SERO-4910 file (N, C-alpha, C, O; in steps of 0.05 Angstrom, whole numbers):
BEGIN
 pado doro    nc1    nc2    nc3   cac1   cac2   cac3    cc1    cc2    cc3    oc1    oc2    oc3
  Unk    A   -493    814    798   -502    791    783   -478    773    775   -458    783    765
  Unk    A   -480    747    781   -457    729    776   -455    724    746   -474    721    732
  Unk    A   -430    723    737   -424    717    709   -415    689    706   -404    677    724
  Unk    A   -420    678    681   -411    651    676   -381    649    675   -368    668    665
  Unk    A   -369    628    685   -340    625    684   -330    623    656   -344    613    638
  Unk    A   -306    633    652   -294    633    625   -268    618    626   -256    614    647
  Unk    A   -259    609    602   -233    597    599   -221    605    572   -236    613    554
  Unk    A   -195    602    568   -182    610    544   -185    589    523   -182    565    528
  Unk    A   -192    597    498   -194    578    476   -167    570    467   -149    586    465
  Unk    A   -162    544    462   -136    534    454   -129    543    426   -105    546    420
  Unk    A   -148    548    409   -143    555    381   -138    585    378   -119    593    364
  Unk    A   -155    602    391   -153    631    387   -141    645    411   -131    668    408
  Unk    A   -141    633    434   -131    646    458   -150    666    471   -143    678    491
  Unk    A   -175    669    460   -194    687    470   -210    674    493   -212    649    494
  Unk    A   -222    690    510   -238    680    532   -265    672    522   -278    688    508
  Unk    A   -274    648    528   -300    638    519   -315    628    544   -303    621    564
  Unk    A   -341    627    541   -357    618    564   -354    588    568   -354    572    549
  Unk    A   -350    580    592   -346    551    599   -372    539    608   -386    549    626
  Unk    A   -380    517    595   -404    503    602   -396    476    615   -388    457    601
  Unk    A   -397    475    641   -389    451    656   -409    429    656   -402    406    660
  Unk    A   -435    436    652   -456    415    653   -456    399    627   -452    410    606
  Unk    A   -460    373    630   -463    355    607   -490    361    593   -509    369    606
  Unk    A   -491    356    567   -517    361    552   -538    342    562   -533    319    569
  Unk    A   -563    352    564   -586    337    574   -609    337    554   -610    354    536
  Unk    A   -628    319    559   -652    318    543   -647    314    513   -632    297    505
  Unk    A   -662    330    498   -660    327    468   -632    332    458   -623    319    439
  Unk    A   -618    351    470   -591    356    462   -573    332    466   -556    326    449
  Unk    A   -576    318    489   -560    294    494   -565    273    473   -546    260    464
  Unk    A   -591    268    466   -597    248    446   -586    256    418   -577    239    403
  Unk    A   -586    282    412   -576    292    387   -546    289    384   -536    283    363
  Unk    A   -532    294    406   -503    295    405   -490    268    413   -469    260    401
  Unk    A   -501    255    433   -488    231    444   -506    206    443   -496    184    437
  Unk    A   -531    209    449   -549    186    452   -550    168    428   -550    144    431
  Unk    A   -551    180    404   -554    163    380   -529    146    375   -531    124    363
  Unk    A   -506    154    386   -482    138    383   -484    112    399   -475     91    391
  Unk    A   -497    114    423   -501     91    439   -520     71    425   -515     47    426
  Unk    A   -540     82    412   -559     64    398   -545     50    375   -549     26    371
  Unk    A   -529     64    360   -514     52    338   -495     31    348   -492     10    336
  Unk    A   -482     37    371   -463     17    382   -477     -8    391   -467    -30    387
  Unk    A   -500     -5    404   -515    -29    414   -525    -45    390   -523    -70    391
  Unk    A   -536    -32    370   -545    -47    346   -522    -61    332   -525    -84    324
  Unk    A   -499    -49    330   -476    -61    318   -467    -86    334   -460   -106    322
  Unk    A   -466    -83    360   -458   -106    377   -477   -129    374   -469   -152    371
  Unk    A   -503   -124    374   -523   -145    370   -520   -158    342   -522   -182    340
  Unk    A   -516   -141    322   -513   -151    295   -488   -170    292   -489   -190    278
  Unk    A   -467   -163    306   -443   -179    305   -444   -204    323   -433   -225    316
  Unk    A   -457   -201    346   -457   -223    365   -477   -244    359   -473   -267    367
  Unk    A   -499   -238    346   -520   -258    341   -510   -281    325   -517   -304    332
  Unk    A   -495   -278    302   -485   -302    288   -467   -319    305   -467   -343    303
  Unk    A   -451   -306    322   -432   -321    339   -448   -337    360   -441   -361    365
  Unk    A   -469   -325    371   -485   -340    390   -500   -363    376   -504   -385    388
  Unk    A   -508   -359    351   -522   -380    337   -504   -404    331   -512   -427    334
  Unk    A   -479   -398    323   -460   -420    318   -454   -435    344   -452   -459    344
  Unk    A   -450   -420    366   -445   -433    392   -468   -450    401   -465   -471    412
  Unk    A   -493   -440    396   -517   -456    403   -518   -481    386   -526   -502    396
  Unk    A   -512   -479    360   -512   -503    343   -491   -523    351   -495   -547    349
  Unk    A   -468   -513    361   -447   -531    370   -455   -546    395   -447   -569    399
  Unk    A   -471   -533    412   -480   -546    437   -506   -562    434   -515   -573    453
  Unk    A   -517   -562    410   -542   -576    405   -536   -604    395   -525   -606    373
  Unk    A   -542   -625    409   -536   -653    400   -553   -662    377   -548   -683    366
  Unk    A   -573   -646    370   -591   -655    348   -577   -655    321   -584   -671    304
  Unk    A   -557   -638    317   -541   -638    293   -554   -624    269   -545   -629    246
  Unk    A   -574   -608    273   -587   -593    252   -586   -563    258   -587   -555    282
  Unk    A   -585   -547    237   -585   -518    241   -613   -507    248   -615   -489    264
  Unk    A   -633   -520    237   -660   -510    243   -668   -516    272   -684   -502    284
  Unk    A   -656   -537    283   -661   -543    311   -648   -525    331   -653   -526    355
  Unk    A   -630   -507    320   -616   -488    337   -628   -461    337   -616   -442    347
  Unk    A   -652   -458    325   -665   -432    324   -671   -421    352   -669   -397    357
  Unk    A   -679   -440    370   -682   -432    398   -655   -433    411   -645   -455    418
  Unk    A   -643   -410    415   -615   -409    425   -613   -423    452   -627   -417    471
  Unk    A   -593   -441    454   -585   -454    478   -609   -469    492   -610   -470    517
  Unk    A   -628   -479    475   -650   -495    487   -639   -521    498   -648   -530    518
  Unk    A   -620   -533    484   -607   -558    493   -577   -553    493   -565   -543    474
  Unk    A   -564   -560    515   -536   -557    518   -523   -584    524   -529   -597    543
  Unk    A   -504   -591    506   -490   -616    509   -463   -614    495   -460   -598    476
  Unk    A   -443   -629    505   -416   -629    493   -412   -653    474   -390   -660    468
  Unk    A   -434   -664    465   -432   -688    448   -419   -682    422   -403   -698    412
  Unk    A   -425   -659    410   -412   -653    384   -382   -649    387   -367   -656    369
  Unk    A   -373   -638    409   -345   -634    414   -331   -661    418   -308   -665    410
  Unk    A   -345   -680    431   -333   -707    435   -331   -721    408   -311   -735    403
  Unk    A   -351   -719    392   -350   -732    365   -329   -719    348   -318   -732    330
  Unk    A   -323   -694    352   -305   -679    335   -277   -692    336   -264   -694    315
  Unk    A   -268   -701    359   -241   -712    361   -240   -742    353   -219   -754    355
  Unk    A   -263   -753    345   -263   -779    333   -258   -778    303   -257   -799    290
  Unk    A   -256   -754    292   -252   -750    264   -223   -741    259   -206   -743    276
  Unk    A   -218   -731    235   -192   -720    228   -188   -691    235   -170   -678    226
  Unk    A   -206   -681    252   -204   -653    260   -178   -646    273   -166   -625    268
  Unk    A   -167   -664    290   -142   -659    303   -119   -656    283   -102   -638    287
  Unk    A   -118   -673    262    -97   -670    242   -100   -644    227    -80   -630    221
  Unk    A   -125   -636    221   -129   -611    206   -120   -587    223   -108   -568    213
  Unk    A   -126   -588    249   -118   -566    267    -88   -564    268    -77   -542    267
  Unk    A    -74   -586    272    -45   -586    273    -33   -576    246    -14   -560    246
  Unk    A    -44   -585    224    -34   -576    198    -38   -546    195    -19   -533    185
  Unk    A    -61   -536    202    -65   -507    200    -46   -491    217    -35   -471    209
  Unk    A    -43   -500    242    -25   -485    260      4   -485    250     18   -465    251
  Unk    A     13   -508    240     41   -510    231     44   -493    206     63   -477    204
  Unk    A     26   -496    186     28   -480    161     27   -450    167     43   -435    156
  Unk    A      8   -442    183      4   -413    189     28   -402    205     36   -379    200
  Unk    A     38   -417    224     60   -408    240     86   -405    223     99   -384    225
  Unk    A     92   -425    207    115   -423    190    112   -401    170    132   -386    165
  Unk    A     89   -398    159     84   -376    139     87   -349    153     99   -331    141
  Unk    A     77   -346    177     79   -320    191    108   -313    197    117   -291    192
  Unk    A    123   -333    207    151   -328    213    167   -322    188    183   -303    188
  Unk    A    162   -337    167    176   -333    142    169   -306    130    187   -292    119
  Unk    A    144   -298    132    136   -272    121    149   -249    135    158   -230    123
  Unk    A    151   -251    162    164   -230    178    193   -228    171    203   -206    167
  Unk    A    207   -250    169    236   -250    163    241   -240    135    258   -223    131
  Unk    A    227   -251    115    232   -243     88    223   -214     83    238   -198     70
  Unk    A    200   -206     93    191   -179     89    209   -159    104    214   -137     94
  Unk    A    218   -166    128    235   -149    143    262   -144    129    272   -122    128
  Unk    A    274   -166    118    299   -163    104    296   -146     79    313   -129     74
  Unk    A    274   -150     64    270   -135     40    265   -105     47    276    -87     33
  Unk    A    249   -100     67    243    -73     75    268    -59     85    272    -35     80
  Unk    A    285    -73    100    310    -61    109    328    -53     85    341    -32     86
  Unk    A    329    -70     65    346    -64     42    335    -39     27    350    -22     19
  Unk    A    309    -38     23    297    -15     10    300     11     26    303     32     15
  Unk    A    299      9     52    300     32     70    328     43     74    332     67     76
  Unk    A    348     25     76    375     33     83    394     35     60    413     51     61
  Unk    A    391     19     39    409     19     17    399     36     -6    375     40     -9
  Unk    A    417     47    -21    411     63    -45    423     49    -69    447     49    -73
  Unk    A    406     38    -86    415     23   -109    397     30   -133    375     41   -130
  Unk    A    407     24   -157    393     30   -181    367     13   -183    368    -11   -179
  Unk    A    345     26   -190    320     11   -192    305      8   -166    285     -7   -165
  Unk    A    313     23   -146    300     20   -120    271     30   -121    253     15   -113
  Unk    A    266     54   -131    239     64   -132    222     48   -151    198     44   -147
  Unk    A    234     40   -173    219     24   -193    210     -3   -181    188    -13   -186
  Unk    A    228    -15   -164    221    -40   -152    198    -37   -132    180    -54   -130
  Unk    A    199    -15   -116    177    -10    -97    151     -6   -112    130    -16   -103
  Unk    A    151      9   -133    127     14   -149    117    -12   -161     92    -17   -161
  Unk    A    135    -29   -170    127    -55   -181    114    -72   -160     93    -85   -166
  Unk    A    125    -73   -136    113    -89   -115     85    -79   -108     67    -95   -104
  Unk    A     81    -52   -109     55    -41   -103     35    -48   -125     12    -54   -119
  Unk    A     43    -47   -150     25    -54   -172     18    -83   -172     -5    -90   -178
  Unk    A     37   -100   -166     31   -129   -166     10   -136   -145     -7   -154   -150
  Unk    A     10   -122   -122     -9   -128   -101    -38   -120   -108    -57   -126    -94
  Unk    A    -41   -105   -131    -68    -98   -139    -83   -122   -150   -108   -122   -151
  Unk    A    -69   -144   -157    -81   -168   -167    -80   -189   -146    -58   -197   -138
  Unk    A   -103   -200   -137   -102   -221   -116    -89   -246   -126    -89   -253   -149
  Unk    A    -78   -260   -106    -63   -285   -113    -81   -306   -125    -71   -323   -140
  Unk    A   -106   -307   -118   -124   -328   -128   -129   -326   -158   -138   -345   -170
  Unk    A   -122   -303   -170   -125   -301   -199   -105   -319   -213   -110   -327   -236
  Unk    A    -83   -326   -199    -63   -343   -211    -64   -371   -201    -45   -386   -202
  Unk    A    -88   -379   -191    -90   -406   -179    -85   -428   -199    -74   -449   -193
  Unk    A    -94   -424   -224    -90   -444   -245    -60   -446   -251    -49   -468   -254
  Unk    A    -47   -423   -254    -18   -424   -259     -3   -436   -236     17   -451   -240
  Unk    A    -11   -430   -212      2   -442   -188      0   -472   -189     19   -487   -183
  Unk    A    -24   -482   -195    -29   -511   -196    -11   -524   -218      0   -545   -213
  Unk    A    -10   -512   -241      7   -523   -262     36   -523   -255     50   -542   -262
  Unk    A     46   -502   -242     74   -501   -234     80   -522   -214    100   -536   -216
  Unk    A     63   -525   -194     67   -545   -173     65   -573   -185     79   -592   -176
  Unk    A     47   -577   -204     44   -603   -217     70   -610   -232     78   -634   -233
  Unk    A     83   -590   -245    108   -596   -258    131   -600   -239    148   -617   -243
  Unk    A    131   -585   -216    152   -589   -196    150   -616   -182    170   -626   -172
  Unk    A    127   -628   -182    124   -654   -168    141   -675   -181    150   -693   -167
  Unk    A    145   -673   -207    162   -693   -221    191   -690   -215    207   -709   -216
  Unk    A    199   -665   -208    228   -660   -202    233   -658   -172    251   -671   -162
  Unk    A    217   -642   -158    219   -640   -129    193   -647   -117    176   -629   -113
  Unk    A    188   -672   -110    162   -680    -99    154   -665    -74    131   -662    -67
  Unk    A    174   -656    -59    169   -642    -33    156   -615    -38    145   -603    -19
  Unk    A    159   -604    -62    148   -577    -69    124   -579    -88    114   -558    -96
  Unk    A    115   -603    -95     94   -606   -115     67   -605   -103     62   -596    -80
  Unk    A     48   -614   -119     20   -615   -110     17   -635    -87     32   -654    -86
  Unk    A     -1   -629    -69     -6   -645    -45     17   -643    -25     22   -662    -10
  Unk    A     32   -621    -26     54   -617     -8     49   -592      9     43   -571     -1
  Unk    A     51   -595     36     47   -573     53     69   -552     51     65   -528     54
  Unk    A     93   -562     46    116   -543     42    111   -527     16    117   -503     16
  Unk    A    101   -539     -5     95   -525    -29     74   -504    -24     75   -482    -35
  Unk    A     54   -510     -8     33   -490     -1     45   -467     15     37   -444     10
  Unk    A     63   -473     33     76   -451     48     92   -433     29     91   -409     33
  Unk    A    106   -444     10    121   -428     -9    103   -410    -25    110   -387    -31
  Unk    A     79   -420    -33     60   -404    -48     50   -381    -30     49   -358    -40
  Unk    A     44   -386     -5     36   -365     13     58   -344     17     52   -320     17
  Unk    A     82   -353     20    104   -334     24    108   -316      0    112   -292      3
  Unk    A    107   -327    -24    110   -311    -47     87   -291    -51     92   -268    -60
  Unk    A     63   -298    -44     41   -280    -48     40   -257    -28     29   -236    -34
  Unk    A     51   -261     -4     49   -241     17     74   -223     18     75   -204     34
  Unk    A     94   -229      2    120   -215      5    117   -185     -3    127   -168     11
  Unk    A    103   -179    -25    102   -152    -35     88   -133    -16     99   -112     -9
  Unk    A     64   -139     -8     48   -120      9     61   -117     36     61    -95     47
  Unk    A     72   -138     47     85   -136     73    111   -120     72    117   -106     90
  Unk    A    126   -123     50    150   -108     47    143    -78     45    157    -62     58
  Unk    A    123    -71     30    115    -43     28    105    -32     55    110     -9     62
  Unk    A     91    -49     70     81    -40     96    104    -36    116    104    -16    131
  Unk    A    123    -54    116    146    -51    134    165    -28    125    178    -16    142
  Unk    A    166    -23    100    184     -2     89    178     25    102    196     39    110
  Unk    A    152     32    104    145     57    117    152     58    146    160     79    156
  Unk    A    151     35    160    158     35    188    188     36    192    197     50    210
  Unk    A    203     23    175    232     23    177    243     52    173    263     59    184
  Unk    A    229     67    156    238     95    151    235    113    176    248    134    177
  Unk    A    219    105    195    215    121    219    239    117    239    242    133    257
  Unk    A    255     96    235    278     92    252    301    110    243    308    109    219
  Unk    A    312    127    260    333    146    251    357    131    240    366    111    251
  Unk    A    369    142    219    393    131    208    417    135    226    437    121    223
  Unk    A    415    154    244    438    159    262    444    135    279    467    130    287
  Unk    A    424    118    284    428     94    299    446     74    283    464     62    294
  Unk    A    441     72    257    458     55    240    486     65    239    505     50    241
  Unk    A    489     92    236    515    104    234    531    100    260    555     95    259
  Unk    A    518    103    282    532     99    308    541     70    311    563     64    321
  Unk    A    524     51    302    531     23    304    554     16    285    572      0    292
  Unk    A    555     29    262    577     24    243    603     35    254    624     22    250
  Unk    A    602     57    268    627     68    280    638     48    301    662     46    304
  Unk    A    620     34    315    628     15    335    637    -12    322    644    -30    336
  Unk    A    635    -13    295    645    -37    282    623    -58    275    630    -80    268
  Unk    A    598    -51    277    577    -70    272    572    -72    241    574    -52    227
  Unk    A    566    -96    232    560   -100    204    530    -95    199    515    -91    218
  Unk    A    522    -96    174    494    -93    167    477   -115    180    455   -110    189
  Unk    A    488   -139    180    473   -162    191    469   -158    221    447   -163    232
  Unk    A    490   -149    235    487   -144    264    468   -121    270    453   -123    289
  Unk    A    469   -100    254    450    -78    257    422    -87    253    404    -80    268
  Unk    A    418   -104    233    390   -113    227    379   -131    248    357   -127    258
  Unk    A    395   -151    257    385   -171    276    384   -161    305    366   -168    319
  Unk    A    403   -145    313    405   -137    341    393   -110    348    387   -105    371
  Unk    A    391    -93    328    381    -65    334    354    -60    320    335    -54    333
  Unk    A    354    -62    293    330    -53    278    306    -70    285    285    -59    289
  Unk    A    309    -96    285    286   -114    290    274   -108    317    249   -111    321
  Unk    A    289   -101    337    278    -94    363    263    -68    363    243    -65    377
  Unk    A    272    -49    347    259    -24    346    233    -24    330    215     -8    334
  Unk    A    231    -43    311    207    -45    294    189    -69    302    175    -80    286
  Unk    A    191    -77    328    175    -99    338    145    -96    333    132   -116    326
  Unk    A    133    -72    336    104    -70    331     96    -78    303     76    -92    300
  Unk    A    110    -69    282    103    -76    255    108   -105    249     94   -118    234
  Unk    A    128   -117    262    133   -146    259    110   -162    270    101   -182    258
  Unk    A    100   -153    293     77   -167    305     52   -164    288     37   -184    285
  Unk    A     48   -141    277     24   -137    260     26   -153    234      6   -166    227
  Unk    A     49   -153    221     52   -169    197     49   -199    203     36   -213    187
  Unk    A     61   -208    225     58   -236    232     29   -243    238     20   -265    230
  Unk    A     15   -225    251    -14   -230    257    -30   -231    232    -47   -249    228
  Unk    A    -27   -212    214    -42   -211    189    -36   -235    172    -54   -247    159
  Unk    A    -11   -243    171     -3   -267    155    -16   -292    167    -26   -309    152
  Unk    A    -15   -295    193    -27   -319    206    -57   -320    201    -67   -341    193
  Unk    A    -71   -298    205   -100   -298    202   -107   -302    173   -126   -317    167
  Unk    A    -92   -290    154    -98   -293    126    -95   -321    116   -112   -331    100
  Unk    A    -74   -335    124    -70   -362    116    -87   -382    132    -93   -404    122
  Unk    A    -95   -375    156   -111   -393    173   -138   -398    160   -149   -420    162
  Unk    A   -149   -377    149   -176   -380    137   -176   -382    106   -197   -383     94
  Unk    A   -152   -384     94   -151   -385     65   -161   -412     55   -156   -433     67
  Unk    A   -177   -412     33   -190   -437     24   -183   -444     -4   -176   -468     -9
  Unk    A   -184   -425    -23   -182   -432    -51   -155   -445    -58   -155   -467    -70
  Unk    A   -133   -433    -51   -107   -444    -57   -101   -469    -42    -91   -488    -53
  Unk    A   -109   -470    -17   -105   -495     -1   -122   -518    -13   -112   -541    -14
  Unk    A   -146   -512    -22   -162   -533    -35   -150   -543    -61   -153   -566    -68
  Unk    A   -137   -525    -75   -124   -532   -101    -99   -548    -97    -94   -567   -111
  Unk    A    -83   -541    -77    -57   -554    -73    -59   -580    -58    -47   -600    -66
  Unk    A    -74   -580    -36    -75   -604    -18    -97   -622    -27   -119   -613    -35
  Unk    A    -91   -648    -27   -110   -668    -37   -115   -690    -17   -137   -700    -15
  Unk    A    -94   -699     -2    -97   -720     17   -113   -710     42   -109   -688     50
  Unk    A   -130   -728     53   -147   -720     75   -130   -713    100   -137   -694    114
  Unk    A   -109   -727    105    -93   -722    129    -75   -697    126    -63   -689    146
  Unk    A    -73   -685    103    -57   -661     99    -74   -636     96    -63   -614     93
  Unk    A   -100   -638     99   -117   -615     95   -115   -595    118   -107   -602    140
  Unk    A   -122   -570    112   -124   -550    133   -152   -549    144   -170   -563    134
  Unk    A   -156   -533    165   -183   -532    177   -204   -522    158   -226   -532    157
  Unk    A   -197   -502    142   -217   -490    124   -226   -511    103   -250   -513     98
  Unk    A   -207   -526     92   -214   -545     72   -228   -569     84   -247   -580     73
  Unk    A   -218   -578    107   -230   -601    121   -259   -596    130   -276   -613    125
  Unk    A   -264   -573    142   -291   -567    150   -310   -563    126   -334   -569    128
  Unk    A   -299   -554    103   -315   -551     79   -325   -579     70   -347   -581     60
  Unk    A   -309   -599     72   -317   -626     64   -342   -635     80   -359   -648     69
  Unk    A   -344   -627    105   -367   -635    120   -392   -619    111   -414   -630    111
  Unk    A   -388   -594    103   -411   -577     96   -418   -579     66   -437   -566     58
  Unk    A   -403   -594     50   -408   -594     21   -435   -608     15   -448   -600     -4
  Unk    A   -442   -627     31   -468   -641     27   -488   -628     46   -488   -635     70
  Unk    A   -504   -610     37   -522   -594     54   -542   -611     69   -550   -605     91
  Unk    A   -552   -632     56   -574   -648     67   -563   -667     89   -576   -670    110
  Unk    A   -540   -679     85   -530   -699    104   -506   -689    119   -492   -704    132
  Unk    A   -501   -663    119   -477   -652    133   -481   -653    163   -502   -648    173
  Unk    A   -459   -660    177   -460   -660    207   -457   -631    217   -435   -623    225
  Unk    A   -479   -616    217   -477   -588    223   -469   -583    252   -456   -563    258
  Unk    A   -476   -601    270   -467   -598    297   -437   -599    300   -425   -583    314
  Unk    A   -425   -619    288   -396   -622    289   -383   -598    274   -362   -589    282
  Unk    A   -395   -590    252   -384   -568    237   -384   -542    254   -364   -528    254
  Unk    A   -406   -537    268   -406   -514    286   -386   -516    309   -373   -497    316
  Unk    A   -384   -540    320   -364   -544    341   -336   -540    331   -319   -528    345
  Unk    A   -330   -550    307   -304   -545    295   -299   -516    290   -276   -506    293
  Unk    A   -319   -501    281   -316   -472    276   -310   -457    302   -294   -438    302
  Unk    A   -323   -465    324   -319   -452    350   -290   -457    359   -276   -438    367
  Unk    A   -281   -482    357   -253   -488    366   -233   -475    348   -211   -468    356
  Unk    A   -239   -473    322   -220   -461    303   -216   -432    308   -195   -421    301
  Unk    A   -235   -418    320   -233   -390    325   -216   -383    349   -207   -361    353
  Unk    A   -210   -403    366   -196   -398    391   -167   -388    386   -159   -369    399
  Unk    A   -151   -401    368   -124   -391    364   -123   -362    354   -105   -347    363
  Unk    A   -141   -354    337   -141   -327    326   -148   -307    349   -136   -286    351
  Unk    A   -167   -314    365   -175   -296    387   -152   -293    407   -147   -271    415
  Unk    A   -139   -315    414   -117   -313    432    -94   -297    421    -81   -281    435
  Unk    A    -89   -300    395    -67   -285    382    -74   -255    382    -56   -238    387
  Unk    A    -99   -248    376   -107   -219    377   -104   -208    405    -94   -186    409
  Unk    A   -112   -223    426   -110   -213    453    -80   -210    461    -74   -192    476
  Unk    A    -63   -228    452    -35   -227    459    -20   -204    445     -2   -192    457
  Unk    A    -28   -197    421    -14   -177    405    -29   -151    402    -22   -134    386
  Unk    A    -51   -147    418    -68   -124    413    -53    -98    419    -59    -77    407
  Unk    A    -33    -98    437    -19    -73    443     -1    -64    421      7    -41    420
  Unk    A      5    -82    402     22    -75    379      6    -67    355     17    -54    336
  Unk    A    -20    -74    354    -35    -71    329    -38    -42    321    -31    -35    298
  Unk    A    -47    -24    339    -52      4    332    -26     18    325    -24     31    305
  Unk    A     -5     15    342     20     28    336     34     18    312     47     33    297
  Unk    A     31     -8    306     43    -20    283     31    -11    257     45     -9    237
  Unk    A      5     -6    257     -9      2    232     -8     32    227    -11     40    204
  Unk    A     -3     48    248     -4     77    244     23     90    243     26    111    230
  Unk    A     43     79    256     69     92    258     82     94    231     96    114    225
  Unk    A     78     74    214     91     75    188     81     96    169     93    102    149
  Unk    A     58    108    175     46    128    158     57    156    164     51    175    150
  Unk    A     74    159    185     85    185    192    106    193    172    107    216    164
  Unk    A    122    174    164    144    181    146    146    158    126    152    135    133
  Unk    A    142    164    100    142    143     80    167    142     63    169    125     45
***
């Protein structure tokens, strides 16, 4: 009588019966099939709003109720009208503000994380704890104080006051410094100190070690921090609405809100078209940096 094939268990080392056939019937539905159903339902739940917005953008009627029949009418009229407005200025403003904020956040957070990771000074642990506690309170809680500070700065430094894009960038940089520093700090600790010591023996300074060696080794976390900073500021509304006032200086989030503020007379077709085009930079950025996202978010948790 033939016996079932056996194999060694990885955990105990004992011989166990090997089942080469995949589960079938009720067992397959109990172990695997329900996961497929959950996945399909989740995809439909996430994709339906996106399809509805795309259908509204392609509907020349300009109403949301007229878009209930998905893709019944397809036209690029809303996209043509979009560029007859200030949408182009808003897109450029958002890209410039978010790009500068992302680059500044990476450089400032990286320098601070390098100092906390490599130097030993009095108050180091207390400073890290303070940064962590400060991040428990969202930046929008201080929106009134931010407005008053920028209003006072406008009389002394107009370039940093209210209705200034540079002032808005400075606010974003200050709000994101703490959490990004703490995130980078764990990743910087995974880089062996022997690399720094070897570079010092060769005569390299701390600046040379930081710019030429460390930043290259921690590229995944830099990409993740830059991505999170870009996406966070790209869709930020409350602070941008408070700081920026001139129409030509608005970001996409604030500019599109002006169209949707009047629900009865809002150009919903143009609004949907603007929302579709606004999502393209974020999607491209995710596709370009996707290989860094998983490693950048998980490697820093190995050694804190």
